[in-house]
mmCIF file of the N, C-alpha and C atoms, coordinates in Angstrom:
data_MODEL
# 
_entry.id   MODEL 
# 
loop_
_atom_site.group_PDB 
_atom_site.id 
_atom_site.type_symbol 
_atom_site.label_atom_id 
_atom_site.label_alt_id 
_atom_site.label_comp_id 
_atom_site.label_asym_id 
_atom_site.label_entity_id 
_atom_site.label_seq_id 
_atom_site.pdbx_PDB_ins_code 
_atom_site.Cartn_x 
_atom_site.Cartn_y 
_atom_site.Cartn_z 
_atom_site.occupancy 
_atom_site.B_iso_or_equiv 
_atom_site.pdbx_formal_charge 
_atom_site.auth_seq_id 
_atom_site.auth_comp_id 
_atom_site.auth_asym_id 
_atom_site.auth_atom_id 
_atom_site.pdbx_PDB_model_num 
ATOM 1   N N  . MET A 1 1  ? 0.913  -1.197 -0.074  1.00 0.00 ? 1  MET A N  1 
ATOM 2   C CA . MET A 1 1  ? -0.093 -0.009 -0.137  1.00 0.00 ? 1  MET A CA 1 
ATOM 3   C C  . MET A 1 1  ? 0.833  1.197  -0.072  1.00 0.00 ? 1  MET A C  1 
ATOM 4   N N  . ARG A 1 2  ? 1.904  1.128  0.783   1.00 0.00 ? 2  ARG A N  1 
ATOM 5   C CA . ARG A 1 2  ? 2.591  2.254  0.855   1.00 0.00 ? 2  ARG A CA 1 
ATOM 6   C C  . ARG A 1 2  ? 3.522  2.950  -0.596  1.00 0.00 ? 2  ARG A C  1 
ATOM 7   N N  . ALA A 1 3  ? 4.052  1.543  -0.909  1.00 0.00 ? 3  ALA A N  1 
ATOM 8   C CA . ALA A 1 3  ? 4.583  1.989  -2.471  1.00 0.00 ? 3  ALA A CA 1 
ATOM 9   C C  . ALA A 1 3  ? 3.696  2.120  -3.432  1.00 0.00 ? 3  ALA A C  1 
ATOM 10  N N  . THR A 1 4  ? 2.054  1.959  -3.677  1.00 0.00 ? 4  THR A N  1 
ATOM 11  C CA . THR A 1 4  ? 1.327  2.571  -4.457  1.00 0.00 ? 4  THR A CA 1 
ATOM 12  C C  . THR A 1 4  ? 1.137  4.041  -3.940  1.00 0.00 ? 4  THR A C  1 
ATOM 13  N N  . SER A 1 5  ? 0.813  4.283  -2.977  1.00 0.00 ? 5  SER A N  1 
ATOM 14  C CA . SER A 1 5  ? 0.447  5.780  -2.602  1.00 0.00 ? 5  SER A CA 1 
ATOM 15  C C  . SER A 1 5  ? 1.790  6.840  -3.071  1.00 0.00 ? 5  SER A C  1 
ATOM 16  N N  . LEU A 1 6  ? 2.633  5.924  -2.753  1.00 0.00 ? 6  LEU A N  1 
ATOM 17  C CA . LEU A 1 6  ? 4.018  6.875  -3.146  1.00 0.00 ? 6  LEU A CA 1 
ATOM 18  C C  . LEU A 1 6  ? 4.194  7.149  -4.587  1.00 0.00 ? 6  LEU A C  1 
ATOM 19  N N  . TYR A 1 7  ? 4.114  5.838  -5.736  1.00 0.00 ? 7  TYR A N  1 
ATOM 20  C CA . TYR A 1 7  ? 4.033  6.235  -7.234  1.00 0.00 ? 7  TYR A CA 1 
ATOM 21  C C  . TYR A 1 7  ? 2.661  7.170  -7.379  1.00 0.00 ? 7  TYR A C  1 
ATOM 22  N N  . LEU A 1 8  ? 1.597  7.023  -6.968  1.00 0.00 ? 8  LEU A N  1 
ATOM 23  C CA . LEU A 1 8  ? 0.234  7.756  -7.028  1.00 0.00 ? 8  LEU A CA 1 
ATOM 24  C C  . LEU A 1 8  ? 0.559  9.418  -6.772  1.00 0.00 ? 8  LEU A C  1 
ATOM 25  N N  . VAL A 1 9  ? 1.691  9.848  -5.464  1.00 0.00 ? 9  VAL A N  1 
ATOM 26  C CA . VAL A 1 9  ? 1.683  11.389 -4.883  1.00 0.00 ? 9  VAL A CA 1 
ATOM 27  C C  . VAL A 1 9  ? 2.809  11.353 -6.302  1.00 0.00 ? 9  VAL A C  1 
ATOM 28  N N  . PHE A 1 10 ? 3.962  10.565 -6.414  1.00 0.00 ? 10 PHE A N  1 
ATOM 29  C CA . PHE A 1 10 ? 4.722  11.111 -7.347  1.00 0.00 ? 10 PHE A CA 1 
ATOM 30  C C  . PHE A 1 10 ? 4.347  11.325 -8.574  1.00 0.00 ? 10 PHE A C  1 
ATOM 31  N N  . GLY A 1 11 ? 3.456  10.334 -9.308  1.00 0.00 ? 11 GLY A N  1 
ATOM 32  C CA . GLY A 1 11 ? 2.973  10.556 -10.624 1.00 0.00 ? 11 GLY A CA 1 
ATOM 33  C C  . GLY A 1 11 ? 1.891  11.898 -10.619 1.00 0.00 ? 11 GLY A C  1 
ATOM 34  N N  . LEU A 1 12 ? 1.342  12.023 -9.769  1.00 0.00 ? 12 LEU A N  1 
ATOM 35  C CA . LEU A 1 12 ? 0.443  13.564 -9.771  1.00 0.00 ? 12 LEU A CA 1 
ATOM 36  C C  . LEU A 1 12 ? 1.328  14.594 -9.643  1.00 0.00 ? 12 LEU A C  1 
ATOM 37  N N  . VAL A 1 13 ? 2.712  14.692 -8.833  1.00 0.00 ? 13 VAL A N  1 
ATOM 38  C CA . VAL A 1 13 ? 3.694  15.575 -8.851  1.00 0.00 ? 13 VAL A CA 1 
ATOM 39  C C  . VAL A 1 13 ? 3.995  15.917 -10.634 1.00 0.00 ? 13 VAL A C  1 
ATOM 40  N N  . LEU A 1 14 ? 4.546  14.736 -11.061 1.00 0.00 ? 14 LEU A N  1 
ATOM 41  C CA . LEU A 1 14 ? 4.903  15.021 -12.595 1.00 0.00 ? 14 LEU A CA 1 
ATOM 42  C C  . LEU A 1 14 ? 3.856  15.432 -13.226 1.00 0.00 ? 14 LEU A C  1 
ATOM 43  N N  . LEU A 1 15 ? 2.844  14.810 -13.473 1.00 0.00 ? 15 LEU A N  1 
ATOM 44  C CA . LEU A 1 15 ? 1.868  15.600 -14.016 1.00 0.00 ? 15 LEU A CA 1 
ATOM 45  C C  . LEU A 1 15 ? 1.441  16.955 -14.246 1.00 0.00 ? 15 LEU A C  1 
ATOM 46  N N  . MET A 1 16 ? 1.215  17.674 -12.691 1.00 0.00 ? 16 MET A N  1 
ATOM 47  C CA . MET A 1 16 ? 1.292  18.983 -12.546 1.00 0.00 ? 16 MET A CA 1 
ATOM 48  C C  . MET A 1 16 ? 2.482  19.737 -13.346 1.00 0.00 ? 16 MET A C  1 
ATOM 49  N N  . ALA A 1 17 ? 3.760  19.211 -13.277 1.00 0.00 ? 17 ALA A N  1 
ATOM 50  C CA . ALA A 1 17 ? 4.787  19.901 -13.436 1.00 0.00 ? 17 ALA A CA 1 
ATOM 51  C C  . ALA A 1 17 ? 4.931  19.964 -14.897 1.00 0.00 ? 17 ALA A C  1 
ATOM 52  N N  . TRP A 1 18 ? 4.130  19.041 -15.657 1.00 0.00 ? 18 TRP A N  1 
ATOM 53  C CA . TRP A 1 18 ? 4.002  18.612 -16.848 1.00 0.00 ? 18 TRP A CA 1 
ATOM 54  C C  . TRP A 1 18 ? 3.384  19.515 -17.586 1.00 0.00 ? 18 TRP A C  1 
ATOM 55  N N  . THR A 1 19 ? 1.758  19.882 -16.900 1.00 0.00 ? 19 THR A N  1 
ATOM 56  C CA . THR A 1 19 ? 0.818  20.522 -17.324 1.00 0.00 ? 19 THR A CA 1 
ATOM 57  C C  . THR A 1 19 ? 1.053  21.995 -16.935 1.00 0.00 ? 19 THR A C  1 
ATOM 58  N N  . SER A 1 20 ? 1.795  22.412 -16.494 1.00 0.00 ? 20 SER A N  1 
ATOM 59  C CA . SER A 1 20 ? 1.899  23.501 -15.752 1.00 0.00 ? 20 SER A CA 1 
ATOM 60  C C  . SER A 1 20 ? 2.147  24.783 -16.918 1.00 0.00 ? 20 SER A C  1 
ATOM 61  N N  . GLU A 1 21 ? 0.993  25.706 -16.853 1.00 0.00 ? 21 GLU A N  1 
ATOM 62  C CA . GLU A 1 21 ? 1.244  27.032 -17.786 1.00 0.00 ? 21 GLU A CA 1 
ATOM 63  C C  . GLU A 1 21 ? 2.156  27.844 -17.165 1.00 0.00 ? 21 GLU A C  1 
ATOM 64  N N  . ALA A 1 22 ? 2.557  27.992 -15.914 1.00 0.00 ? 22 ALA A N  1 
ATOM 65  C CA . ALA A 1 22 ? 3.502  28.966 -15.603 1.00 0.00 ? 22 ALA A CA 1 
ATOM 66  C C  . ALA A 1 22 ? 4.725  29.086 -16.030 1.00 0.00 ? 22 ALA A C  1 
ATOM 67  N N  . GLN A 1 23 ? 4.926  29.498 -17.130 1.00 0.00 ? 23 GLN A N  1 
ATOM 68  C CA . GLN A 1 23 ? 6.660  29.761 -17.521 1.00 0.00 ? 23 GLN A CA 1 
ATOM 69  C C  . GLN A 1 23 ? 7.137  31.162 -17.410 1.00 0.00 ? 23 GLN A C  1 
ATOM 70  N N  . PRO A 1 24 ? 8.249  31.204 -17.042 1.00 0.00 ? 24 PRO A N  1 
ATOM 71  C CA . PRO A 1 24 ? 8.973  32.528 -16.850 1.00 0.00 ? 24 PRO A CA 1 
ATOM 72  C C  . PRO A 1 24 ? 8.837  33.296 -18.135 1.00 0.00 ? 24 PRO A C  1 
ATOM 73  N N  . GLN A 1 25 ? 8.701  34.717 -18.021 1.00 0.00 ? 25 GLN A N  1 
ATOM 74  C CA . GLN A 1 25 ? 8.961  35.688 -19.048 1.00 0.00 ? 25 GLN A CA 1 
ATOM 75  C C  . GLN A 1 25 ? 10.371 35.507 -19.557 1.00 0.00 ? 25 GLN A C  1 
ATOM 76  N N  . ALA A 1 26 ? 10.766 35.094 -20.518 1.00 0.00 ? 26 ALA A N  1 
ATOM 77  C CA . ALA A 1 26 ? 11.941 35.124 -20.715 1.00 0.00 ? 26 ALA A CA 1 
ATOM 78  C C  . ALA A 1 26 ? 12.268 36.476 -21.909 1.00 0.00 ? 26 ALA A C  1 
ATOM 79  N N  . ALA A 1 27 ? 11.764 37.572 -21.507 1.00 0.00 ? 27 ALA A N  1 
ATOM 80  C CA . ALA A 1 27 ? 12.243 38.526 -22.317 1.00 0.00 ? 27 ALA A CA 1 
ATOM 81  C C  . ALA A 1 27 ? 13.638 39.351 -21.987 1.00 0.00 ? 27 ALA A C  1 
ATOM 82  N N  . VAL A 1 28 ? 14.557 38.962 -22.896 1.00 0.00 ? 28 VAL A N  1 
ATOM 83  C CA . VAL A 1 28 ? 15.810 39.631 -22.940 1.00 0.00 ? 28 VAL A CA 1 
ATOM 84  C C  . VAL A 1 28 ? 16.212 40.400 -23.850 1.00 0.00 ? 28 VAL A C  1 
ATOM 85  N N  . PRO A 1 29 ? 16.279 41.950 -23.526 1.00 0.00 ? 29 PRO A N  1 
ATOM 86  C CA . PRO A 1 29 ? 16.516 42.691 -24.706 1.00 0.00 ? 29 PRO A CA 1 
ATOM 87  C C  . PRO A 1 29 ? 18.157 42.325 -25.378 1.00 0.00 ? 29 PRO A C  1 
ATOM 88  N N  . GLU A 1 30 ? 18.457 43.125 -26.498 1.00 0.00 ? 30 GLU A N  1 
ATOM 89  C CA . GLU A 1 30 ? 19.222 43.009 -27.052 1.00 0.00 ? 30 GLU A CA 1 
ATOM 90  C C  . GLU A 1 30 ? 20.259 43.583 -26.631 1.00 0.00 ? 30 GLU A C  1 
ATOM 91  N N  . ARG A 1 31 ? 20.047 44.995 -26.200 1.00 0.00 ? 31 ARG A N  1 
ATOM 92  C CA . ARG A 1 31 ? 20.868 45.711 -25.767 1.00 0.00 ? 31 ARG A CA 1 
ATOM 93  C C  . ARG A 1 31 ? 20.680 46.575 -24.258 1.00 0.00 ? 31 ARG A C  1 
ATOM 94  N N  . CYS A 1 32 ? 21.413 46.537 -23.511 1.00 0.00 ? 32 CYS A N  1 
ATOM 95  C CA . CYS A 1 32 ? 20.904 47.429 -22.550 1.00 0.00 ? 32 CYS A CA 1 
ATOM 96  C C  . CYS A 1 32 ? 22.374 48.227 -22.023 1.00 0.00 ? 32 CYS A C  1 
ATOM 97  N N  . CYS A 1 33 ? 22.109 49.186 -21.380 1.00 0.00 ? 33 CYS A N  1 
ATOM 98  C CA . CYS A 1 33 ? 22.918 50.252 -21.076 1.00 0.00 ? 33 CYS A CA 1 
ATOM 99  C C  . CYS A 1 33 ? 23.113 50.240 -19.421 1.00 0.00 ? 33 CYS A C  1 
ATOM 100 N N  . PHE A 1 34 ? 24.428 50.257 -19.164 1.00 0.00 ? 34 PHE A N  1 
ATOM 101 C CA . PHE A 1 34 ? 24.860 49.945 -17.622 1.00 0.00 ? 34 PHE A CA 1 
ATOM 102 C C  . PHE A 1 34 ? 25.754 51.162 -17.165 1.00 0.00 ? 34 PHE A C  1 
ATOM 103 N N  . ASP A 1 35 ? 26.664 51.548 -18.182 1.00 0.00 ? 35 ASP A N  1 
ATOM 104 C CA . ASP A 1 35 ? 27.644 52.440 -18.252 1.00 0.00 ? 35 ASP A CA 1 
ATOM 105 C C  . ASP A 1 35 ? 27.151 53.632 -19.391 1.00 0.00 ? 35 ASP A C  1 
ATOM 106 N N  . PHE A 1 36 ? 27.392 55.224 -18.798 1.00 0.00 ? 36 PHE A N  1 
ATOM 107 C CA . PHE A 1 36 ? 26.995 56.260 -19.712 1.00 0.00 ? 36 PHE A CA 1 
ATOM 108 C C  . PHE A 1 36 ? 28.103 56.941 -19.994 1.00 0.00 ? 36 PHE A C  1 
ATOM 109 N N  . ILE A 1 37 ? 28.041 57.784 -21.242 1.00 0.00 ? 37 ILE A N  1 
ATOM 110 C CA . ILE A 1 37 ? 29.083 58.509 -21.028 1.00 0.00 ? 37 ILE A CA 1 
ATOM 111 C C  . ILE A 1 37 ? 28.664 60.131 -20.602 1.00 0.00 ? 37 ILE A C  1 
ATOM 112 N N  . ASP A 1 38 ? 29.845 60.694 -20.263 1.00 0.00 ? 38 ASP A N  1 
ATOM 113 C CA . ASP A 1 38 ? 29.622 62.001 -19.716 1.00 0.00 ? 38 ASP A CA 1 
ATOM 114 C C  . ASP A 1 38 ? 30.229 63.306 -20.629 1.00 0.00 ? 38 ASP A C  1 
ATOM 115 N N  . PHE A 1 39 ? 30.072 63.018 -21.982 1.00 0.00 ? 39 PHE A N  1 
ATOM 116 C CA . PHE A 1 39 ? 30.238 64.023 -22.993 1.00 0.00 ? 39 PHE A CA 1 
ATOM 117 C C  . PHE A 1 39 ? 29.635 63.643 -24.414 1.00 0.00 ? 39 PHE A C  1 
ATOM 118 N N  . GLN A 1 40 ? 29.445 65.259 -24.784 1.00 0.00 ? 40 GLN A N  1 
ATOM 119 C CA . GLN A 1 40 ? 28.577 64.992 -26.326 1.00 0.00 ? 40 GLN A CA 1 
ATOM 120 C C  . GLN A 1 40 ? 29.220 64.520 -27.360 1.00 0.00 ? 40 GLN A C  1 
ATOM 121 N N  . ILE A 1 41 ? 28.798 63.875 -28.429 1.00 0.00 ? 41 ILE A N  1 
ATOM 122 C CA . ILE A 1 41 ? 29.176 63.589 -29.522 1.00 0.00 ? 41 ILE A CA 1 
ATOM 123 C C  . ILE A 1 41 ? 28.888 64.206 -30.718 1.00 0.00 ? 41 ILE A C  1 
ATOM 124 N N  . PRO A 1 42 ? 29.560 64.665 -31.546 1.00 0.00 ? 42 PRO A N  1 
ATOM 125 C CA . PRO A 1 42 ? 29.338 65.712 -32.548 1.00 0.00 ? 42 PRO A CA 1 
ATOM 126 C C  . PRO A 1 42 ? 28.293 64.897 -33.098 1.00 0.00 ? 42 PRO A C  1 
ATOM 127 N N  . GLY A 1 43 ? 27.151 66.054 -33.885 1.00 0.00 ? 43 GLY A N  1 
ATOM 128 C CA . GLY A 1 43 ? 25.958 65.210 -34.629 1.00 0.00 ? 43 GLY A CA 1 
ATOM 129 C C  . GLY A 1 43 ? 26.560 64.959 -35.924 1.00 0.00 ? 43 GLY A C  1 
ATOM 130 N N  . LYS A 1 44 ? 27.548 65.309 -36.253 1.00 0.00 ? 44 LYS A N  1 
ATOM 131 C CA . LYS A 1 44 ? 28.231 64.757 -37.730 1.00 0.00 ? 44 LYS A CA 1 
ATOM 132 C C  . LYS A 1 44 ? 28.762 63.243 -37.816 1.00 0.00 ? 44 LYS A C  1 
ATOM 133 N N  . LYS A 1 45 ? 29.106 62.817 -36.646 1.00 0.00 ? 45 LYS A N  1 
ATOM 134 C CA . LYS A 1 45 ? 29.544 61.453 -36.303 1.00 0.00 ? 45 LYS A CA 1 
ATOM 135 C C  . LYS A 1 45 ? 28.633 60.497 -35.860 1.00 0.00 ? 45 LYS A C  1 
ATOM 136 N N  . ILE A 1 46 ? 27.401 61.055 -35.621 1.00 0.00 ? 46 ILE A N  1 
ATOM 137 C CA . ILE A 1 46 ? 26.284 59.914 -34.956 1.00 0.00 ? 46 ILE A CA 1 
ATOM 138 C C  . ILE A 1 46 ? 25.741 59.278 -36.404 1.00 0.00 ? 46 ILE A C  1 
ATOM 139 N N  . MET A 1 47 ? 25.709 57.881 -36.443 1.00 0.00 ? 47 MET A N  1 
ATOM 140 C CA . MET A 1 47 ? 24.938 57.070 -37.406 1.00 0.00 ? 47 MET A CA 1 
ATOM 141 C C  . MET A 1 47 ? 23.705 56.978 -37.164 1.00 0.00 ? 47 MET A C  1 
ATOM 142 N N  . SER A 1 48 ? 23.423 56.331 -35.884 1.00 0.00 ? 48 SER A N  1 
ATOM 143 C CA . SER A 1 48 ? 22.335 56.381 -35.371 1.00 0.00 ? 48 SER A CA 1 
ATOM 144 C C  . SER A 1 48 ? 22.046 56.620 -33.959 1.00 0.00 ? 48 SER A C  1 
ATOM 145 N N  . ALA A 1 49 ? 20.976 56.520 -33.471 1.00 0.00 ? 49 ALA A N  1 
ATOM 146 C CA . ALA A 1 49 ? 20.664 56.877 -31.961 1.00 0.00 ? 49 ALA A CA 1 
ATOM 147 C C  . ALA A 1 49 ? 19.274 56.184 -31.776 1.00 0.00 ? 49 ALA A C  1 
ATOM 148 N N  . LEU A 1 50 ? 19.462 54.725 -30.736 1.00 0.00 ? 50 LEU A N  1 
ATOM 149 C CA . LEU A 1 50 ? 18.237 54.317 -30.744 1.00 0.00 ? 50 LEU A CA 1 
ATOM 150 C C  . LEU A 1 50 ? 18.217 54.266 -29.121 1.00 0.00 ? 50 LEU A C  1 
ATOM 151 N N  . ARG A 1 51 ? 16.660 54.345 -28.672 1.00 0.00 ? 51 ARG A N  1 
ATOM 152 C CA . ARG A 1 51 ? 16.428 54.103 -27.389 1.00 0.00 ? 51 ARG A CA 1 
ATOM 153 C C  . ARG A 1 51 ? 16.509 52.457 -26.958 1.00 0.00 ? 51 ARG A C  1 
ATOM 154 N N  . THR A 1 52 ? 17.182 51.964 -25.746 1.00 0.00 ? 52 THR A N  1 
ATOM 155 C CA . THR A 1 52 ? 16.756 50.629 -25.394 1.00 0.00 ? 52 THR A CA 1 
ATOM 156 C C  . THR A 1 52 ? 15.544 50.349 -25.016 1.00 0.00 ? 52 THR A C  1 
ATOM 157 N N  . SER A 1 53 ? 15.304 48.794 -24.969 1.00 0.00 ? 53 SER A N  1 
ATOM 158 C CA . SER A 1 53 ? 14.022 48.215 -24.724 1.00 0.00 ? 53 SER A CA 1 
ATOM 159 C C  . SER A 1 53 ? 13.634 48.759 -23.325 1.00 0.00 ? 53 SER A C  1 
ATOM 160 N N  . SER A 1 54 ? 12.453 48.474 -23.093 1.00 0.00 ? 54 SER A N  1 
ATOM 161 C CA . SER A 1 54 ? 11.786 48.780 -22.042 1.00 0.00 ? 54 SER A CA 1 
ATOM 162 C C  . SER A 1 54 ? 11.710 47.711 -20.889 1.00 0.00 ? 54 SER A C  1 
ATOM 163 N N  . HIS A 1 55 ? 12.418 46.525 -21.308 1.00 0.00 ? 55 HIS A N  1 
ATOM 164 C CA . HIS A 1 55 ? 12.631 45.415 -20.253 1.00 0.00 ? 55 HIS A CA 1 
ATOM 165 C C  . HIS A 1 55 ? 14.054 45.709 -19.698 1.00 0.00 ? 55 HIS A C  1 
ATOM 166 N N  . CYS A 1 56 ? 14.758 46.886 -20.414 1.00 0.00 ? 56 CYS A N  1 
ATOM 167 C CA . CYS A 1 56 ? 16.254 46.883 -19.584 1.00 0.00 ? 56 CYS A CA 1 
ATOM 168 C C  . CYS A 1 56 ? 15.788 47.844 -18.230 1.00 0.00 ? 56 CYS A C  1 
ATOM 169 N N  . PRO A 1 57 ? 16.507 47.555 -17.323 1.00 0.00 ? 57 PRO A N  1 
ATOM 170 C CA . PRO A 1 57 ? 16.635 47.843 -15.904 1.00 0.00 ? 57 PRO A CA 1 
ATOM 171 C C  . PRO A 1 57 ? 16.871 49.624 -16.157 1.00 0.00 ? 57 PRO A C  1 
ATOM 172 N N  . ILE A 1 58 ? 17.717 50.068 -16.875 1.00 0.00 ? 58 ILE A N  1 
ATOM 173 C CA . ILE A 1 58 ? 17.938 51.426 -16.671 1.00 0.00 ? 58 ILE A CA 1 
ATOM 174 C C  . ILE A 1 58 ? 17.892 52.129 -18.036 1.00 0.00 ? 58 ILE A C  1 
ATOM 175 N N  . PRO A 1 59 ? 17.210 53.182 -18.511 1.00 0.00 ? 59 PRO A N  1 
ATOM 176 C CA . PRO A 1 59 ? 16.621 53.519 -19.987 1.00 0.00 ? 59 PRO A CA 1 
ATOM 177 C C  . PRO A 1 59 ? 17.919 54.429 -20.037 1.00 0.00 ? 59 PRO A C  1 
ATOM 178 N N  . GLY A 1 60 ? 18.197 54.359 -21.520 1.00 0.00 ? 60 GLY A N  1 
ATOM 179 C CA . GLY A 1 60 ? 19.067 54.526 -22.080 1.00 0.00 ? 60 GLY A CA 1 
ATOM 180 C C  . GLY A 1 60 ? 19.026 54.868 -23.673 1.00 0.00 ? 60 GLY A C  1 
ATOM 181 N N  . VAL A 1 61 ? 19.998 55.385 -24.439 1.00 0.00 ? 61 VAL A N  1 
ATOM 182 C CA . VAL A 1 61 ? 20.224 55.380 -25.858 1.00 0.00 ? 61 VAL A CA 1 
ATOM 183 C C  . VAL A 1 61 ? 21.270 55.011 -26.439 1.00 0.00 ? 61 VAL A C  1 
ATOM 184 N N  . VAL A 1 62 ? 21.410 54.046 -27.295 1.00 0.00 ? 62 VAL A N  1 
ATOM 185 C CA . VAL A 1 62 ? 22.675 53.626 -27.690 1.00 0.00 ? 62 VAL A CA 1 
ATOM 186 C C  . VAL A 1 62 ? 22.911 54.286 -29.006 1.00 0.00 ? 62 VAL A C  1 
ATOM 187 N N  . VAL A 1 63 ? 23.818 55.015 -28.893 1.00 0.00 ? 63 VAL A N  1 
ATOM 188 C CA . VAL A 1 63 ? 24.317 56.066 -29.888 1.00 0.00 ? 63 VAL A CA 1 
ATOM 189 C C  . VAL A 1 63 ? 25.457 55.064 -30.962 1.00 0.00 ? 63 VAL A C  1 
ATOM 190 N N  . THR A 1 64 ? 25.364 55.023 -32.390 1.00 0.00 ? 64 THR A N  1 
ATOM 191 C CA . THR A 1 64 ? 26.285 54.456 -33.042 1.00 0.00 ? 64 THR A CA 1 
ATOM 192 C C  . THR A 1 64 ? 27.209 55.494 -33.862 1.00 0.00 ? 64 THR A C  1 
ATOM 193 N N  . THR A 1 65 ? 28.444 55.294 -33.326 1.00 0.00 ? 65 THR A N  1 
ATOM 194 C CA . THR A 1 65 ? 29.503 56.352 -34.254 1.00 0.00 ? 65 THR A CA 1 
ATOM 195 C C  . THR A 1 65 ? 30.433 55.415 -35.474 1.00 0.00 ? 65 THR A C  1 
ATOM 196 N N  . PRO A 1 66 ? 30.643 55.748 -36.539 1.00 0.00 ? 66 PRO A N  1 
ATOM 197 C CA . PRO A 1 66 ? 31.447 54.916 -37.458 1.00 0.00 ? 66 PRO A CA 1 
ATOM 198 C C  . PRO A 1 66 ? 32.370 53.933 -36.671 1.00 0.00 ? 66 PRO A C  1 
ATOM 199 N N  . ARG A 1 67 ? 32.985 54.123 -35.325 1.00 0.00 ? 67 ARG A N  1 
ATOM 200 C CA . ARG A 1 67 ? 34.081 53.499 -34.666 1.00 0.00 ? 67 ARG A CA 1 
ATOM 201 C C  . ARG A 1 67 ? 33.326 52.337 -33.924 1.00 0.00 ? 67 ARG A C  1 
ATOM 202 N N  . THR A 1 68 ? 32.450 53.005 -33.002 1.00 0.00 ? 68 THR A N  1 
ATOM 203 C CA . THR A 1 68 ? 32.163 52.145 -31.610 1.00 0.00 ? 68 THR A CA 1 
ATOM 204 C C  . THR A 1 68 ? 30.458 52.515 -31.389 1.00 0.00 ? 68 THR A C  1 
ATOM 205 N N  . GLU A 1 69 ? 30.102 52.012 -30.256 1.00 0.00 ? 69 GLU A N  1 
ATOM 206 C CA . GLU A 1 69 ? 28.688 52.476 -29.884 1.00 0.00 ? 69 GLU A CA 1 
ATOM 207 C C  . GLU A 1 69 ? 28.908 53.212 -28.168 1.00 0.00 ? 69 GLU A C  1 
ATOM 208 N N  . PHE A 1 70 ? 27.765 54.021 -28.432 1.00 0.00 ? 70 PHE A N  1 
ATOM 209 C CA . PHE A 1 70 ? 27.961 54.415 -26.542 1.00 0.00 ? 70 PHE A CA 1 
ATOM 210 C C  . PHE A 1 70 ? 26.908 54.542 -26.136 1.00 0.00 ? 70 PHE A C  1 
ATOM 211 N N  . CYS A 1 71 ? 26.676 54.353 -24.751 1.00 0.00 ? 71 CYS A N  1 
ATOM 212 C CA . CYS A 1 71 ? 25.186 54.462 -24.155 1.00 0.00 ? 71 CYS A CA 1 
ATOM 213 C C  . CYS A 1 71 ? 25.133 56.087 -23.755 1.00 0.00 ? 71 CYS A C  1 
ATOM 214 N N  . VAL A 1 72 ? 23.896 56.754 -23.829 1.00 0.00 ? 72 VAL A N  1 
ATOM 215 C CA . VAL A 1 72 ? 23.758 58.063 -23.455 1.00 0.00 ? 72 VAL A CA 1 
ATOM 216 C C  . VAL A 1 72 ? 22.530 57.995 -22.482 1.00 0.00 ? 72 VAL A C  1 
ATOM 217 N N  . LYS A 1 73 ? 22.536 58.829 -21.629 1.00 0.00 ? 73 LYS A N  1 
ATOM 218 C CA . LYS A 1 73 ? 21.362 58.896 -20.430 1.00 0.00 ? 73 LYS A CA 1 
ATOM 219 C C  . LYS A 1 73 ? 20.187 59.675 -21.459 1.00 0.00 ? 73 LYS A C  1 
ATOM 220 N N  . PRO A 1 74 ? 19.340 59.172 -21.423 1.00 0.00 ? 74 PRO A N  1 
ATOM 221 C CA . PRO A 1 74 ? 18.123 59.775 -22.201 1.00 0.00 ? 74 PRO A CA 1 
ATOM 222 C C  . PRO A 1 74 ? 17.361 61.259 -22.180 1.00 0.00 ? 74 PRO A C  1 
ATOM 223 N N  . ASP A 1 75 ? 18.264 61.546 -20.995 1.00 0.00 ? 75 ASP A N  1 
ATOM 224 C CA . ASP A 1 75 ? 17.765 63.178 -20.263 1.00 0.00 ? 75 ASP A CA 1 
ATOM 225 C C  . ASP A 1 75 ? 18.515 64.156 -20.754 1.00 0.00 ? 75 ASP A C  1 
ATOM 226 N N  . GLU A 1 76 ? 19.707 63.643 -21.335 1.00 0.00 ? 76 GLU A N  1 
ATOM 227 C CA . GLU A 1 76 ? 20.380 64.603 -21.700 1.00 0.00 ? 76 GLU A CA 1 
ATOM 228 C C  . GLU A 1 76 ? 20.050 65.566 -22.875 1.00 0.00 ? 76 GLU A C  1 
ATOM 229 N N  . PRO A 1 77 ? 20.401 66.815 -22.813 1.00 0.00 ? 77 PRO A N  1 
ATOM 230 C CA . PRO A 1 77 ? 19.618 68.054 -23.696 1.00 0.00 ? 77 PRO A CA 1 
ATOM 231 C C  . PRO A 1 77 ? 20.112 67.676 -25.311 1.00 0.00 ? 77 PRO A C  1 
ATOM 232 N N  . TRP A 1 78 ? 21.276 67.236 -25.487 1.00 0.00 ? 78 TRP A N  1 
ATOM 233 C CA . TRP A 1 78 ? 22.039 67.152 -26.793 1.00 0.00 ? 78 TRP A CA 1 
ATOM 234 C C  . TRP A 1 78 ? 21.397 65.873 -27.405 1.00 0.00 ? 78 TRP A C  1 
ATOM 235 N N  . ILE A 1 79 ? 21.104 64.774 -26.880 1.00 0.00 ? 79 ILE A N  1 
ATOM 236 C CA . ILE A 1 79 ? 20.370 63.764 -27.263 1.00 0.00 ? 79 ILE A CA 1 
ATOM 237 C C  . ILE A 1 79 ? 18.797 63.769 -27.516 1.00 0.00 ? 79 ILE A C  1 
ATOM 238 N N  . LYS A 1 80 ? 18.276 64.790 -26.569 1.00 0.00 ? 80 LYS A N  1 
ATOM 239 C CA . LYS A 1 80 ? 17.207 64.713 -26.933 1.00 0.00 ? 80 LYS A CA 1 
ATOM 240 C C  . LYS A 1 80 ? 16.856 65.217 -28.293 1.00 0.00 ? 80 LYS A C  1 
ATOM 241 N N  . LYS A 1 81 ? 17.498 66.348 -28.465 1.00 0.00 ? 81 LYS A N  1 
ATOM 242 C CA . LYS A 1 81 ? 17.599 67.140 -30.032 1.00 0.00 ? 81 LYS A CA 1 
ATOM 243 C C  . LYS A 1 81 ? 17.882 66.356 -30.881 1.00 0.00 ? 81 LYS A C  1 
ATOM 244 N N  . MET A 1 82 ? 18.873 65.078 -30.647 1.00 0.00 ? 82 MET A N  1 
ATOM 245 C CA . MET A 1 82 ? 18.953 64.065 -31.670 1.00 0.00 ? 82 MET A CA 1 
ATOM 246 C C  . MET A 1 82 ? 17.764 63.126 -31.951 1.00 0.00 ? 82 MET A C  1 
ATOM 247 N N  . LEU A 1 83 ? 17.085 63.122 -31.212 1.00 0.00 ? 83 LEU A N  1 
ATOM 248 C CA . LEU A 1 83 ? 16.117 62.403 -31.218 1.00 0.00 ? 83 LEU A CA 1 
ATOM 249 C C  . LEU A 1 83 ? 14.688 62.567 -31.560 1.00 0.00 ? 83 LEU A C  1 
# 
């Protein structure tokens, strides 16, 4: 009787785990900013400026130049004009 009860409980736990619809939300943004520059980039060198995803912990703007990418705080006055 004990083995049967154990198998029944184990089977129910497996069934609950298998049919569970509670899946973690795996929204992984492609780019997030964690370090921000404190200088202005000349407008003629900026190739693109894109806001980071709303899933990122800190809002930012990824600025691409011919050589590299920088993260800028979105409340910087000069980047507001660019956007």
